[in-house]
N, C-alpha and C positions, 0 to 999 in steps of 0.2 A: 504494500500500500504506500503510495507516494503522497506526502503531505505538501501542500502548496500554501505558502503564506503570502498575504498581500504585501507590497513593498513597505508600507508603514509598520506593519507588524514585524517584518524582518529587521528593519532598522532598529525598532524598539528592542527586539530580542538581542541583537548584537550589542547595543548599548548597555543592556542589563548585564550581559556576560562581562563586558569590559569593566563596568563599574564594580563588579564583585571580585574580579580576578586580576585587576591591574594595580600594581604597587604605586604609591605616591613617591615621586622622586624630588628631592630637594637639590636642584642642580645649581651650581654656582654660575654666575653670568660668564659669558665668553669674554676672553681678554681683549678682543677686538671685534668690531662689527663684521658680520659676514654677509647678511642679506641687505638689500637696498632699503628694506623696511626694518628698522631697528626693533620693532615690536615682534618680528618673526624670529629673532635670534633666540628667544626663550625656548622655542620648540627644538631648535638645533642643540641648544645647551642640554635640554632634558634628554634628547636622544643620545647625545655624547656621554652624559653621566650614567645613563642606564644601559649602554651597550646596544641600543636599538639601531638597526641598520636600514630601517625603512620608515618613512613618514608618508602617510596618505593625506594629500591635501590638494585642493584646487587653487591654492594661493599662488599667483604668478611669481611673486618674489622668491618664495620657497622653491618653486619648481626650477627657477634659474640657478639655484645653488646646489642642485642635485649632484651628488658625488663628493661634496665637501666632507672631508674626514671619513670617506667611504660610506656616507649616509645617503641613500637613494631617496629621492622625493618623487612620487608619482601621483597622478590624478586618481580619483576613485574609479573611474572607468578603466584606466590602465591596470589598476590593482585587480579589479574583477576579471578583466580579460586574461591577465597573466596568472593569477593565483586561484580563481574560483571558477572560471569557465570550464565546463565539463565535469565539475566536481560531483554533480548528481547523476552522471551516467555510469 
């Protein structure tokens, strides 16, 4: 039996799993700006401090710094296509 969730339910379910299973990281600020938008550097700092190698974001400034410190930034669509496409087959 295949269960199909509507997109809103699927997003809600994913966020619930993340909220329960994700650690909170107290990342120090980066020593120098990386992104053209200084507000985005906190995401890079958190990824660096936690050892995360992938950020999923549609933010144009983050996407431009993909590869910095081996941290890849990809859009949600790219993530689905690369990591989830065909997962149910």
